[in-house]
C-alpha positions as CSV (number, residue, x, y, z in Angstrom):
1,M,149.9,175.4,17.5
2,T,151.7,173.6,14.7
3,A,155.3,172.6,14.6
4,G,157.6,175.4,13.5
5,H,154.9,177.9,14.3
6,D,155.7,181.4,13.1
7,G,154.4,183.3,16.1
8,P,156.3,183.8,19.3
9,P,156.1,180.9,21.8
10,R,153.1,181.2,24.1
11,P,154.2,182.5,27.5
12,R,154.3,179.9,30.3
13,R,155.5,180.1,33.8
14,S,157.0,176.7,33.4
15,R,159.8,178.1,31.1
16,I,160.8,180.5,33.9
17,A,160.6,177.7,36.4
18,W,162.9,175.5,34.4
19,I,165.8,178.0,34.1
20,G,165.2,179.8,37.4
21,F,165.8,183.2,36.0
22,C,164.0,185.6,33.7
23,A,164.3,184.4,30.1
24,G,166.1,186.8,27.8
25,C,168.2,188.4,30.4
26,L,172.0,188.6,30.4
27,T,172.3,190.3,33.8
28,V,175.8,190.0,35.1
29,V,176.6,188.5,38.4
30,A,179.9,188.3,40.2
31,L,180.9,185.1,42.1
32,G,179.5,184.9,45.6
33,V,181.5,185.1,48.8
34,A,179.5,182.9,51.1
35,P,181.7,180.2,52.8
36,Y,181.3,176.8,51.3
37,P,181.6,173.5,53.1
38,A,184.6,171.3,52.8
39,P,184.3,168.0,51.0
40,S,182.9,165.3,53.3
41,G,183.3,161.6,53.2
42,G,185.2,159.5,50.7
43,A,188.9,159.0,50.5
44,P,191.4,161.6,51.6
45,P,193.2,163.9,49.1
46,C,195.8,162.3,46.9
47,A,199.5,163.0,47.3
48,T,200.7,165.9,45.1
49,D,202.7,165.3,42.0
50,H,203.5,169.0,41.8
51,E,201.6,169.3,38.5
52,L,198.0,170.3,37.7
53,T,196.2,167.9,35.3
54,I,193.2,169.2,33.4
55,A,190.8,166.7,31.9
56,T,188.7,167.7,29.0
57,S,187.2,166.6,25.7
58,S,189.0,166.6,22.4
59,D,189.4,170.2,21.1
60,V,187.4,170.7,17.9
61,S,188.1,174.4,17.8
62,S,190.3,176.1,15.2
63,G,194.0,175.7,16.2
64,S,193.3,174.0,19.6
65,F,194.0,177.2,21.3
66,R,193.2,175.9,24.8
67,R,196.7,174.4,24.8
68,D,198.1,177.8,24.0
69,V,196.6,179.4,27.1
70,V,197.7,176.6,29.3
71,D,201.2,177.0,27.9
72,E,200.9,180.7,28.7
73,W,200.1,179.9,32.3
74,N,203.2,177.6,32.4
75,R,205.4,180.4,31.2
76,R,204.0,183.1,33.5
77,A,206.4,184.6,36.1
78,G,205.4,183.4,39.5
79,T,203.7,180.2,38.4
80,T,204.6,177.6,41.0
81,M,202.9,174.6,39.5
82,K,202.8,173.7,35.9
83,A,199.7,172.4,34.2
84,K,199.0,169.9,31.5
85,L,195.8,169.3,29.4
86,V,194.6,165.7,28.9
87,E,192.0,165.2,26.1
88,I,189.8,162.2,26.8
89,S,187.5,161.8,23.8
90,D,185.7,163.6,21.0
91,S,182.5,162.0,22.2
92,T,180.7,163.9,25.0
93,D,179.1,160.7,26.3
94,E,182.5,158.9,26.4
95,E,184.1,161.9,28.1
96,R,181.5,161.9,30.8
97,A,181.8,158.2,31.4
98,E,185.6,158.4,31.7
99,M,185.5,161.3,34.1
100,A,182.8,159.6,36.2
101,A,184.7,156.3,36.3
102,A,187.9,158.0,37.4
103,A,186.1,159.8,40.2
104,Q,184.2,156.7,41.4
105,S,187.4,154.7,41.5
106,Q,189.0,157.5,43.6
107,D,191.6,157.9,40.9
108,C,194.1,160.6,41.4
109,A,194.6,161.4,37.7
110,Y,192.9,164.8,37.5
111,D,192.9,168.0,39.5
112,I,190.6,170.1,37.2
113,L,187.7,168.9,35.1
114,I,186.3,170.9,32.2
115,L,182.7,169.6,32.5
116,D,179.8,170.0,30.2
117,V,177.3,172.3,32.0
118,A,174.7,169.5,32.1
119,W,177.0,167.3,34.2
120,T,178.0,169.8,37.0
121,A,175.0,168.9,39.2
122,E,175.6,165.1,38.8
123,F,179.3,165.3,39.7
124,A,178.8,167.7,42.6
125,R,176.0,165.7,44.2
126,N,178.0,162.5,43.8
127,G,180.9,164.1,45.8
128,H,183.3,164.3,42.9
129,L,183.8,168.1,43.1
130,R,185.3,170.3,45.7
131,P,183.3,173.4,46.7
132,L,185.2,176.5,45.6
133,S,186.6,178.8,48.2
134,P,185.0,182.3,48.6
135,G,185.9,184.7,45.9
136,S,187.2,182.1,43.5
137,G,187.5,183.3,39.9
138,P,188.8,186.5,38.5
139,G,186.4,188.7,40.4
140,V,184.7,189.9,37.2
141,P,181.0,189.6,36.2
142,F,180.1,186.5,34.3
143,L,177.1,186.0,32.0
144,E,174.2,185.1,34.4
145,K,173.1,182.1,32.4
146,A,176.5,180.6,32.4
147,L,176.9,181.2,36.1
148,T,173.6,179.5,37.0
149,T,175.1,176.2,35.8
150,T,177.9,176.3,38.4
151,E,175.9,176.3,41.6
152,V,174.3,173.1,43.1
153,D,172.1,173.1,46.1
154,G,173.2,176.6,47.0
155,V,176.9,175.8,46.8
156,R,179.3,177.0,44.1
157,Y,181.2,174.1,42.7
158,A,182.5,175.5,39.4
159,V,183.4,178.6,37.4
160,P,182.1,179.1,33.8
161,F,184.8,178.5,31.1
162,A,183.0,178.7,27.8
163,T,179.3,179.2,27.1
164,N,177.6,177.7,24.1
165,A,174.3,178.3,22.2
166,P,173.2,177.0,18.8
167,L,174.0,179.1,15.7
168,L,172.5,178.8,12.2
169,F,175.0,179.0,9.4
170,R,173.8,179.5,5.8
171,R,175.5,179.4,2.5
172,E,176.1,182.6,0.6
173,G,172.9,183.8,-1.1
174,L,170.4,181.8,0.9
175,P,167.8,183.7,2.9
176,A,167.9,184.0,6.7
177,P,164.9,182.3,8.3
178,G,163.3,184.4,11.0
179,T,161.1,181.7,12.6
180,P,161.2,177.9,13.2
181,G,158.5,177.5,10.5
182,E,160.6,179.3,7.9
183,L,163.7,177.2,8.9
184,L,161.7,174.0,8.3
185,R,160.6,175.2,4.8
186,L,164.1,176.2,3.8
187,A,165.7,173.1,5.3
188,A,163.4,171.0,3.1
189,E,164.4,173.1,0.0
190,H,168.1,173.5,0.5
191,G,169.2,170.8,2.9
192,Y,169.9,170.9,6.6
193,A,172.8,169.6,8.7
194,G,172.3,169.2,12.5
195,Q,173.6,166.8,15.1
196,L,171.1,164.0,15.3
197,A,173.2,160.9,15.9
198,D,172.6,158.8,19.0
199,Y,174.5,160.8,21.6
200,E,174.1,163.9,23.8
201,G,174.3,166.2,20.8
202,G,171.2,164.4,19.4
203,T,169.3,165.0,22.6
204,V,170.1,168.7,22.4
205,N,168.9,169.0,18.8
206,L,165.7,167.1,19.5
207,L,165.0,169.2,22.5
208,E,165.4,172.3,20.4
209,M,162.9,170.9,17.8
210,V,160.3,170.2,20.5
211,L,160.8,173.5,22.4
212,S,160.8,175.6,19.2
213,G,157.5,173.8,18.2
214,G,155.9,175.3,21.3
215,A,155.9,172.3,23.6
216,E,157.1,172.0,27.1
217,V,159.1,169.1,28.4
218,L,159.6,170.1,32.1
219,D,157.7,172.4,34.5
220,G,160.4,172.9,37.1
221,D,161.3,169.3,38.1
222,E,158.1,167.8,36.7
223,V,157.8,166.2,33.3
224,V,154.8,167.6,31.5
225,L,155.2,166.2,28.0
226,D,152.0,164.2,28.5
227,R,149.9,167.3,28.8
228,P,147.6,167.3,25.8
229,D,148.8,170.5,24.2
230,D,152.5,169.7,24.8
231,A,152.1,166.2,23.5
232,R,150.4,167.4,20.3
233,E,152.9,170.2,19.7
234,A,155.9,167.9,20.4
235,G,154.5,165.2,18.0
236,E,153.8,167.8,15.3
237,A,157.3,169.3,15.6
238,L,159.1,166.0,15.4
239,A,157.0,164.9,12.4
240,A,157.6,168.1,10.6
241,W,161.3,167.7,11.0
242,Q,161.2,164.1,9.8
243,A,159.4,165.3,6.6
244,A,161.9,168.2,6.1
245,L,165.0,166.1,6.5
246,S,163.8,163.3,4.4
247,R,163.1,165.6,1.4
248,R,166.6,166.8,0.9
249,T,169.2,165.7,3.4
250,G,168.2,162.0,3.6
251,A,169.0,159.2,6.0
252,D,172.5,160.5,6.6
253,A,171.0,163.4,8.6
254,L,170.5,161.0,11.5
255,S,174.2,160.0,11.7
256,L,175.7,163.5,11.9
257,K,177.6,164.9,14.8
258,E,179.4,168.2,15.2
259,E,182.3,167.4,12.8
260,S,180.4,165.5,10.2
261,S,177.7,168.1,10.0
262,L,180.3,170.8,9.5
263,Q,181.7,168.8,6.6
264,A,178.3,168.3,5.1
265,F,177.8,172.1,5.0
266,R,181.3,172.7,3.7
267,S,180.8,170.2,0.9
268,R,177.5,171.8,-0.1
269,Q,175.4,168.8,0.9
270,A,173.4,171.1,3.1
271,G,172.6,174.8,2.6
272,Y,171.9,175.3,6.3
273,L,174.0,174.1,9.3
274,R,172.9,174.1,13.0
275,N,176.1,173.9,15.0
276,W,177.9,175.4,18.0
277,P,180.0,178.6,17.8
278,F,183.3,176.7,17.3
279,A,182.2,176.1,13.7
280,F,182.5,179.8,12.9
281,H,186.3,179.8,13.1
282,R,186.6,176.5,11.4
283,L,184.6,177.8,8.4
284,A,186.0,181.3,8.4
285,S,189.6,180.0,8.3
286,D,188.9,177.7,5.4
287,P,190.1,179.2,2.0
288,A,187.1,177.6,0.3
289,M,184.7,179.4,2.5
290,R,186.4,182.8,2.0
291,D,186.1,185.4,-0.8
292,G,189.0,187.7,-0.3
293,D,188.4,189.4,3.0
294,G,184.7,188.3,2.9
295,L,183.0,185.0,3.8
296,R,180.9,182.7,1.7
297,F,178.5,182.1,4.5
298,A,176.5,184.0,7.1
299,V,175.7,183.2,10.7
300,G,173.1,184.1,13.3
301,P,171.2,182.6,16.2
302,L,169.1,179.5,15.6
303,P,165.5,180.5,15.1
304,G,163.3,179.4,18.0
305,T,164.5,178.1,21.3
306,G,168.1,176.9,21.6
307,V,169.5,174.7,24.3
308,L,172.3,176.1,26.4
309,G,175.7,174.3,26.2
310,G,179.1,175.2,27.4
311,S,181.6,174.0,29.9
312,N,182.6,174.7,33.5
313,L,185.9,174.5,35.4
314,A,185.8,172.5,38.6
315,V,188.3,171.1,41.1
316,T,188.1,167.4,41.8
317,S,187.3,166.5,45.4
318,R,190.6,164.5,45.8
319,S,193.0,167.1,44.3
320,P,195.8,167.8,46.7
321,D,196.5,171.1,45.0
322,A,193.1,172.8,45.2
323,A,194.4,176.3,46.0
324,E,196.8,176.3,43.0
325,A,194.0,174.8,40.8
326,E,191.7,177.7,41.7
327,R,194.5,180.1,40.8
328,L,194.7,178.5,37.3
329,I,190.9,178.6,37.0
330,A,191.0,182.3,37.8
331,F,193.6,182.9,35.0
332,L,191.6,181.0,32.5
333,T,188.6,183.2,33.1
334,T,190.2,186.6,33.1
335,P,188.9,189.0,30.4
336,Q,192.2,188.9,28.6
337,T,192.4,185.1,28.4
338,Q,188.8,184.9,27.4
339,K,189.3,187.4,24.6
340,K,192.2,185.3,23.2
341,L,190.1,182.1,23.5
342,F,187.4,183.8,21.5
343,A,189.4,185.6,18.8
344,C,191.9,182.7,18.3
345,G,189.8,179.6,18.9
346,G,186.2,180.6,18.7
347,Y,185.3,179.9,22.4
348,P,182.3,181.9,23.3
349,P,183.3,184.1,26.3
350,V,181.7,183.8,29.7
351,V,182.8,187.2,30.8
352,E,180.2,189.9,30.1
353,S,182.8,192.7,29.4
354,V,184.3,190.8,26.5
355,Y,181.1,191.2,24.5
356,D,181.0,194.8,25.3
357,D,184.6,195.3,24.2
358,Y,183.8,193.6,20.9
359,R,181.0,196.1,20.2
360,V,183.3,199.0,20.8
361,R,186.9,197.9,19.9
362,P,187.1,194.4,18.3
363,R,190.6,193.0,18.0
364,T,191.9,190.1,16.0
365,C,193.8,187.2,17.3
366,G,197.0,188.6,16.0
367,E,196.5,191.9,17.7
368,L,195.7,190.3,21.1
369,L,198.7,188.0,20.9
370,A,201.0,190.9,20.0
371,E,199.9,192.7,23.2
372,G,200.9,189.9,25.5
373,D,203.1,186.9,25.4
374,P,206.1,187.4,23.0
375,E,206.6,183.7,22.7
376,A,203.0,183.0,21.5
377,G,202.6,182.0,17.9
378,R,201.0,184.4,15.4
379,P,198.2,183.4,13.0
380,D,198.6,183.6,9.3
381,P,197.5,187.2,8.4
382,D,196.1,186.0,5.0
383,G,193.6,183.7,6.7
384,E,193.0,185.7,9.9
385,I,189.4,186.5,10.8
386,T,188.9,190.2,10.7
387,A,187.9,192.4,13.6
388,G,184.6,193.2,11.9
389,Q,183.8,189.6,11.4
390,L,184.6,188.9,15.1
391,R,182.2,191.7,16.1
392,L,179.4,190.2,14.1
393,F,180.2,186.7,15.5
394,A,180.2,188.1,19.1
395,D,176.8,189.7,18.6
396,A,175.4,186.4,17.2
397,V,176.7,184.4,20.1
398,R,175.4,186.9,22.7
399,L,171.9,186.9,21.2
400,A,171.9,183.1,20.9
401,V,172.8,182.8,24.6
402,R,170.1,185.2,25.5
403,R,167.5,182.9,23.8
404,A,168.9,179.6,25.1
405,W,167.5,177.3,27.8
406,P,169.6,175.3,30.2
407,R,169.1,171.5,30.4
408,P,167.6,170.4,33.7
409,P,170.2,170.4,36.5
410,A,169.4,166.8,37.5
411,V,171.9,164.3,39.0
412,H,170.5,161.7,36.6
413,Y,170.4,163.9,33.6
414,S,172.3,161.4,31.5
415,T,169.6,158.8,32.0
416,F,166.9,161.4,31.2
417,S,168.8,162.3,28.0
418,E,169.0,158.7,26.8
419,V,165.3,158.0,27.3
420,F,164.2,161.3,25.7
421,R,166.5,160.7,22.7
422,S,165.4,157.0,22.3
423,C,161.8,158.0,21.5
424,A,162.1,161.4,19.9
425,R,164.8,160.2,17.5
426,Q,162.6,157.4,16.3
427,V,160.0,159.9,15.1
428,V,162.6,162.0,13.3
429,D,164.1,159.1,11.5
430,G,160.7,157.7,10.5
431,A,160.9,154.5,12.5
432,L,158.0,155.6,14.6
433,D,155.0,157.6,13.5
434,A,154.3,160.6,15.7
435,G,150.8,159.3,16.3
436,E,152.2,156.0,17.6
437,L,154.4,157.7,20.2
438,D,152.6,157.0,23.5
439,F,153.2,160.3,25.4
440,P,151.9,159.1,28.8
441,R,154.2,156.1,28.6
442,F,157.1,158.2,27.3
443,S,156.6,160.8,30.0
444,G,156.4,158.1,32.7
445,A,159.7,156.8,31.5
446,L,161.2,160.3,31.7
447,R,160.0,160.7,35.3
448,E,161.7,157.4,36.2
449,A,164.8,158.5,34.4
450,L,165.1,161.6,36.5
451,D,165.2,159.3,39.5
452,G,167.9,157.2,37.8
453,R,165.8,154.3,36.7
454,R,166.0,153.0,33.2
455,P,162.9,151.6,31.5
456,E,162.6,147.8,31.5
457,H,160.3,147.9,28.5
458,D,159.8,150.0,25.3
459,P,159.2,153.6,26.7
460,C,157.9,154.8,23.3
461,R,154.9,152.6,22.3
462,R,151.8,151.3,23.9
463,P,152.1,147.5,24.3
464,T,150.4,145.6,21.6
465,G,147.0,144.2,22.5
466,R,146.1,147.1,24.7
């Protein structure tokens, strides 16, 4: 099977083993009610400062609407403890490092963490999160795939806040690729902007290239990239993307992140853009990307296999105000709050009913705000995204989530990510020929990374003279 094959991926039990649930399902599940153990070990809770502090990454969405919903919580009648949002960094790697450092130093700075879904297992197993009390959350069904990222070793440590799955944006007039092979061909012809810089976003994009090429990386907890078929298909996929990107996009393709890739698409350097759903609102609210009430671009799920992203809300193990923190988390995940986050900021909802509502009765940001908080700001009606556009956007996100695969819930995922990216990225940037990539050595390094060990030698190439 060649990279970017046009047929459906061959069925393998390993894909189901990785995600733990039937692929393609969006079955809804309510939060469990089993009693959870109290945090054990470590320092006692901090002294309360009578304020809830939420730590998160920098907000790249349109209008930074997260702050608006936190302000709404602060204005609500009956709110006994105000909340503030602290943005750490616009780099996912730096955000994780700062949160982990604060937790390891037993810092009392944060009560709630908005964690990337890939970090929840690491933070929970290291004792940085408090198990949630029974019935936490709004008591509504969440998307199953989002919910699976919140439980670690049978214990619920978090609540989904926003889900994420890759979307493909294309300039007006360009065809929609239906398969990974068609996307490769069109990317070579019209230019392609993804996130391939040396950070977690690069890992996600590279994983999508490999998985969409038909290869497997993991079978459950086992690395299988050195199996002959998987090694061949992974090498072919990475080599095909190297060829496609070098033809039109050039070396700059390897330096792009979320924001810079969005700018490359907006400035016509690339006809196609792989990005997260936040980019829809950013583009749709740009006058240069609008044509009256219409849009100068189209959007749909990324062809092939996407990697699941998103964020979870979790209470830190040392927070002295856990009960109030859980009440704030429940507010942030009510259907009404999730609708506002979606319509006004482009945050993909984690509540199933929001997607159903947008199929039947889509409402704009202005309409939702008019129904609720009279002190909330109103969007500019001339640049507001229409209800019909939001309906199409919601459908695209829902389908993308259905196709997406979670990253492995490993406590040392960040080490695994670095090792995987270090080798796969060299092939895509042309520094290493796919035939030179030593898959047994590479896979061995990935196995060690899952145990938290970093390679002492080059994990990508066979040593010279052997």
